[in-house]
C-alpha positions as CSV (number, residue, x, y, z in Angstrom):
1,M,0.1,0.2,-0.1
2,R,1.5,3.5,-1.1
3,A,2.2,5.9,1.7
4,P,0.4,9.4,1.4
5,D,2.7,11.8,0.0
6,L,3.6,14.6,2.1
7,P,2.2,18.4,1.7
8,R,4.5,20.3,-1.0
9,A,5.4,22.6,2.1
10,D,6.1,19.9,4.4
11,R,8.6,18.4,1.8
12,D,10.0,22.1,1.6
13,A,10.4,22.6,5.1
14,L,12.1,19.2,5.7
15,G,14.5,20.0,2.6
16,I,15.3,23.3,4.2
17,W,16.2,21.5,7.6
18,L,18.2,18.6,6.2
19,L,20.3,21.2,4.1
20,S,20.6,23.7,6.7
21,R,21.3,21.1,9.5
22,I,24.0,19.9,7.1
23,A,25.5,23.1,6.9
24,V,25.9,23.5,10.1
25,L,27.5,20.5,11.0
26,L,30.1,21.0,8.0
27,T,30.8,24.6,9.4
28,S,31.4,23.5,12.8
29,T,33.6,20.5,11.8
30,F,36.0,21.9,9.2
31,G,35.4,25.6,9.9
32,A,36.2,25.2,13.7
33,A,39.2,23.2,12.6
34,L,40.4,26.2,10.4
35,F,39.4,28.6,13.0
36,A,41.4,26.9,15.6
37,A,44.8,28.1,13.5
38,G,46.9,25.4,14.9
39,D,45.9,25.7,18.5
40,Q,44.5,22.8,20.6
41,L,40.7,21.6,18.9
42,D,38.2,20.6,21.4
43,G,36.4,17.6,20.3
44,F,33.0,17.5,18.6
45,W,30.6,17.1,21.6
46,A,32.7,19.6,23.6
47,R,32.5,22.3,21.2
48,W,28.8,22.0,21.7
49,D,29.1,21.6,25.0
50,R,28.9,26.0,25.5
51,W,26.8,28.0,27.9
52,D,23.2,27.1,28.4
53,T,23.9,23.6,27.3
54,S,26.3,23.0,30.1
55,L,23.3,24.7,32.7
56,L,20.6,22.6,31.2
57,I,22.6,19.3,31.2
58,E,23.7,20.3,35.0
59,I,19.9,20.6,36.0
60,A,19.1,17.5,34.5
61,Q,21.7,15.6,35.8
62,Y,21.2,16.9,39.8
63,G,18.2,19.0,40.0
64,Y,17.9,22.7,40.6
65,G,20.6,22.4,43.5
66,G,23.8,22.0,41.0
67,N,26.2,19.7,41.0
68,P,26.9,18.8,44.8
69,A,30.5,18.4,44.3
70,E,30.6,22.3,42.9
71,K,29.2,25.5,44.5
72,P,25.9,26.1,44.0
73,D,24.6,28.4,41.0
74,P,22.3,30.7,41.9
75,G,20.8,31.2,38.2
76,L,19.8,27.8,37.4
77,P,16.2,28.6,38.5
78,A,15.9,30.8,35.5
79,F,15.7,27.6,33.1
80,F,12.3,26.4,33.2
81,P,12.3,22.5,34.1
82,G,10.5,21.4,30.2
83,F,14.1,21.1,28.4
84,P,15.8,18.9,31.3
85,L,13.0,16.8,31.7
86,V,12.8,15.8,28.5
87,L,16.8,15.6,28.5
88,R,16.9,13.4,31.4
89,L,14.4,11.2,29.9
90,L,16.4,10.5,26.4
91,H,19.4,10.2,28.2
92,T,18.2,6.7,29.3
93,L,18.3,6.2,25.7
94,V,21.5,8.3,24.8
95,P,24.3,8.1,27.6
96,N,26.1,11.1,26.1
97,W,24.5,14.5,27.7
98,T,25.4,16.9,25.0
99,A,24.3,14.2,22.4
100,A,21.0,13.8,23.7
101,A,20.6,17.9,24.0
102,M,21.2,18.3,20.3
103,L,19.0,15.0,19.3
104,I,16.5,17.2,21.3
105,S,17.0,20.2,19.4
106,L,17.5,18.2,16.0
107,A,14.1,16.7,16.4
108,A,12.4,19.8,17.7
109,S,13.8,22.0,14.5
110,G,12.1,19.7,12.2
111,V,9.0,20.3,13.7
112,L,9.0,23.9,14.0
113,L,10.1,24.4,10.8
114,V,7.1,22.0,9.3
115,A,5.0,24.0,11.6
116,L,6.4,27.5,10.5
117,A,6.1,26.5,6.6
118,R,2.2,25.4,7.0
119,L,1.5,28.6,9.4
120,G,2.9,30.5,6.4
121,D,1.0,29.1,3.6
122,L,-2.3,29.4,5.8
123,E,-1.4,33.3,6.5
124,G,-0.6,33.6,2.7
125,P,0.2,34.1,-0.1
126,A,0.8,30.3,-1.6
127,G,4.4,29.6,-1.3
128,A,5.2,31.7,1.9
129,G,5.8,29.1,4.0
130,R,8.8,27.6,2.3
131,W,10.5,31.1,2.4
132,A,9.4,31.7,5.9
133,A,11.1,28.3,6.6
134,L,14.1,29.2,5.0
135,A,14.5,32.8,6.6
136,L,14.6,31.1,9.8
137,A,17.1,28.6,9.2
138,I,19.9,30.8,7.7
139,S,19.1,33.5,10.1
140,P,22.2,35.1,12.0
141,T,21.5,32.8,15.1
142,A,20.3,29.8,14.0
143,V,23.2,27.9,15.5
144,F,20.7,27.7,18.8
145,L,18.4,25.8,16.8
146,F,21.5,23.2,16.4
147,A,22.7,23.4,19.8
148,G,21.2,21.9,22.9
149,Y,19.5,24.8,23.5
150,T,15.7,25.9,24.7
151,E,14.8,27.7,21.4
152,S,14.0,24.8,19.3
153,L,11.9,22.7,21.5
154,F,9.8,26.0,22.4
155,L,9.2,26.8,19.2
156,A,8.0,22.9,18.4
157,F,5.4,23.5,20.9
158,A,4.5,27.3,20.1
159,L,4.3,27.2,16.4
160,P,2.0,24.1,16.1
161,A,0.1,26.4,19.0
162,W,-0.7,29.1,16.9
163,L,-1.3,26.9,14.0
164,L,-3.9,25.0,15.6
165,A,-5.2,28.1,17.2
166,R,-5.4,30.1,13.9
167,R,-7.8,27.0,12.7
168,G,-10.0,27.0,15.5
169,R,-8.8,23.8,17.2
170,W,-8.2,25.5,20.7
171,E,-8.0,22.1,22.9
172,W,-5.1,21.3,21.2
173,A,-3.7,24.7,20.6
174,V,-3.6,25.0,24.3
175,V,-2.1,21.7,25.3
176,C,1.0,22.8,22.7
177,A,0.8,26.2,24.3
178,A,0.9,24.7,28.1
179,C,3.9,22.6,26.6
180,A,6.0,25.3,25.3
181,S,5.4,27.5,28.8
182,S,7.2,24.6,30.6
183,V,9.8,25.3,28.3
184,R,10.6,29.0,28.5
185,I,9.0,32.2,29.7
186,T,8.5,33.0,26.7
187,G,5.3,30.8,27.3
188,L,3.6,33.6,29.0
189,F,3.8,36.1,26.1
190,L,2.6,33.3,23.8
191,A,-0.4,32.6,26.3
192,L,-1.1,36.2,26.3
193,A,-1.3,36.6,22.7
194,L,-3.5,33.5,22.5
195,I,-6.1,35.2,24.8
196,V,-6.0,38.0,22.4
197,E,-6.3,35.5,19.3
198,F,-9.4,33.7,21.1
199,A,-11.2,37.2,21.9
200,Q,-10.8,38.0,18.4
201,Q,-12.3,34.6,16.9
202,A,-15.1,35.1,19.7
203,W,-16.1,38.1,18.4
204,R,-16.0,37.3,14.7
205,A,-18.1,34.3,15.7
206,R,-20.7,36.5,17.9
207,H,-23.1,36.4,15.3
208,D,-23.1,32.6,15.1
209,G,-23.4,32.0,18.7
210,G,-19.8,33.1,19.8
211,F,-17.8,30.5,22.0
212,P,-19.5,28.8,24.5
213,I,-18.5,30.1,27.9
214,R,-17.0,27.0,29.1
215,R,-14.4,27.1,26.4
216,W,-12.9,30.5,27.8
217,A,-11.7,28.3,30.5
218,L,-9.3,26.8,28.0
219,V,-7.3,29.9,27.8
220,V,-6.2,29.4,31.5
221,V,-4.1,26.1,30.3
222,P,-1.0,27.7,29.1
223,F,-0.6,29.2,32.4
224,L,-0.6,26.3,34.5
225,P,3.1,25.2,33.8
226,L,4.3,28.6,35.3
227,V,2.0,28.2,38.2
228,A,3.4,24.9,39.0
229,Y,6.6,25.8,38.4
230,S,6.4,28.9,40.6
231,L,5.1,26.8,43.5
232,Y,7.6,24.1,43.3
233,L,10.1,26.9,43.4
234,Y,8.6,28.5,46.8
235,A,8.2,25.0,48.3
236,R,11.9,24.7,47.9
237,T,13.4,28.2,48.2
238,G,10.8,30.0,49.6
239,D,10.4,32.6,46.4
240,L,7.4,32.5,44.4
241,T,9.2,33.9,41.6
242,A,12.6,32.4,42.3
243,W,13.1,32.0,38.4
244,L,12.8,36.1,38.2
245,S,15.2,36.5,41.1
246,A,18.0,33.8,39.7
247,Q,18.2,36.2,36.3
248,Q,19.3,38.8,39.1
249,A,21.5,36.3,41.1
250,G,23.2,34.8,38.0
251,W,23.1,37.5,35.4
252,G,23.0,40.8,37.3
253,R,19.7,41.4,35.5
254,E,17.0,43.6,36.9
255,M,13.9,45.5,35.8
256,V,15.2,49.1,34.8
257,G,13.8,51.9,32.8
258,P,14.2,51.8,29.0
259,W,16.3,54.8,28.6
260,Q,18.7,53.4,31.3
261,A,19.1,49.8,29.8
262,L,19.9,51.9,26.1
263,V,22.5,53.8,28.0
264,T,24.1,51.0,29.3
265,T,24.1,48.6,26.3
266,W,25.3,51.7,24.3
267,D,28.4,52.5,26.1
268,A,29.3,48.4,26.7
269,A,28.8,48.2,22.6
270,F,31.0,51.7,21.6
271,H,32.8,52.9,25.0
272,V,34.4,49.7,26.1
273,D,36.7,47.5,23.5
274,N,36.2,43.6,25.0
275,E,35.4,40.4,23.8
276,F,31.9,41.3,24.1
277,T,31.7,44.7,22.4
278,W,30.4,43.2,19.0
279,S,27.9,41.2,21.0
280,F,26.6,44.4,22.4
281,R,26.5,45.8,18.9
282,A,24.3,43.0,17.7
283,E,22.0,43.4,20.8
284,L,21.0,47.3,19.9
285,V,20.3,45.9,16.2
286,A,18.3,43.0,17.2
287,A,16.2,45.4,19.9
288,A,15.7,47.8,17.1
289,V,14.3,44.9,14.7
290,G,11.9,43.9,17.7
291,V,10.5,47.5,18.4
292,L,10.3,48.1,14.6
293,L,8.3,44.5,14.4
294,T,6.0,45.6,16.8
295,V,4.8,48.8,15.3
296,V,4.5,47.1,11.8
297,L,2.4,44.5,13.9
298,A,0.4,47.3,15.3
299,V,-0.2,49.5,12.2
300,R,-1.1,46.3,10.7
301,R,-3.7,45.6,13.4
302,R,-2.2,42.2,13.7
303,W,-2.9,42.4,17.7
304,P,-2.1,39.1,18.7
305,E,1.1,38.7,17.0
306,C,1.9,42.3,18.5
307,V,1.2,41.1,21.7
308,Y,3.4,38.1,21.5
309,I,6.4,40.3,20.2
310,G,5.6,43.6,22.1
311,T,5.5,42.0,25.5
312,Q,9.0,40.1,24.7
313,V,10.3,43.3,23.6
314,G,9.2,45.4,26.3
315,A,10.8,42.8,28.9
316,L,14.0,42.6,26.9
317,I,15.0,46.6,26.6
318,T,13.9,47.1,30.2
319,S,16.4,45.0,31.3
320,S,19.5,46.0,33.1
321,F,21.2,45.8,29.9
322,Y,20.4,43.9,26.7
323,L,21.2,40.7,26.6
324,S,20.5,37.6,24.4
325,I,18.0,39.6,21.9
326,P,19.3,38.2,18.7
327,R,18.7,34.9,20.2
328,S,15.2,35.8,21.2
329,A,14.5,37.0,17.6
330,L,14.3,33.3,16.6
331,L,11.2,33.0,18.9
332,W,10.0,35.9,16.8
333,F,7.9,33.9,14.1
334,P,5.8,36.7,12.6
335,L,9.0,38.2,11.7
336,W,9.9,35.0,9.7
337,L,6.2,34.9,8.1
338,L,6.8,38.8,7.0
339,L,10.1,37.5,5.4
340,G,8.3,34.4,3.7
341,R,6.0,37.1,2.3
342,L,8.8,39.0,1.0
343,G,10.1,35.7,-0.6
344,T,7.1,35.0,-2.6
345,R,6.7,38.8,-4.0
346,H,10.1,40.5,-4.1
347,R,13.1,37.9,-4.3
348,W,15.8,40.6,-4.4
349,G,14.6,41.7,-0.8
350,F,14.4,38.0,0.4
351,A,18.0,37.8,-1.6
352,T,19.3,40.8,0.1
353,Y,18.4,39.4,3.6
354,A,20.2,35.8,2.8
355,A,23.2,37.9,1.7
356,V,23.3,39.2,5.1
357,A,22.1,36.7,7.4
358,A,24.1,33.5,5.7
359,P,27.5,34.9,6.3
360,M,26.4,35.9,9.9
361,M,25.0,32.4,10.6
362,I,28.2,31.0,9.4
363,T,30.5,33.2,12.0
364,Y,28.1,32.4,14.8
365,V,28.7,28.8,14.6
366,L,32.1,29.2,14.4
367,V,32.1,31.7,17.4
368,F,29.6,29.3,19.5
369,T,32.0,26.4,18.8
370,K,35.3,28.3,19.8
371,G,33.8,28.7,23.0
372,A,33.2,32.7,23.1
373,W,30.0,34.4,23.8
374,A,27.6,34.3,20.6
375,G,24.3,35.4,22.4
């Protein structure tokens, strides 16, 4: 019996997924050897056991108390339990912790690119999905969709949640959104945006009887993982928002005025010359893109997407200093959908984006595998 053919958008997305994974693998293998310039080159797994990956592995191994043989890390509670739980489960089959973390991202990145392609085609025009998937796959910080980081797993739940919500399949949409909320605090912003999407659909359906009152209870579901995690942390530390306090304890981040955050980051980007100088410059560019994207969505009255992006950007630009905004941009799926539409209507515009993004992606792969800060 002949298996059914995959839809065109799915085939294109999976092809992009495969080729982009191969490209990152080759860059990290041969590019890293060239980049080493005769220095001692770390082994393959060691090159990918960097920064957040190491912390997520530590949580999966020992819990939020960290390695008992080392000094406790006060920043660990900043990481939500979804990824470490999946990692611990997969480790029963894959002994190497780094390999297990990367396998999660490998599988999740395939799911998210298919979901993004389907969402792009649903939003239109026809063919926008494949361009959106390509835009994300070659984005400057796409290395974090390959490494054992939380971005891939979050998007593998968040994008299907949004797609299901758009199709009115709310029971499954909120389940996927709840899974996303267990992975990153970004799930909170997704949950808020889904409330706006739900309200819009209920308003449009008002002449047909609207949504039954009991369906409104569904919008609570994506918040449950955050509540559960906060209660767990309270039982453990006595601090209901220990995940937020960990940002200050681990990275010195706390909420400040947007002007203060901008000035601090600007000084670090242009008045200090060290290994983080260019990273802070990238932070400023990404923050500007986020603000502009929020404005564009507001002007186009895409209110659910505006809430999703605007709340994230607002949180990021009111931190003590800008940190990991380029990496957070991976989660801004409305941006990739806009680039998908650009690809269908103005190929030269998409080609310009690709000419800038692809070399930057290669650079980020080399910098990350070298062990330097890459966002």
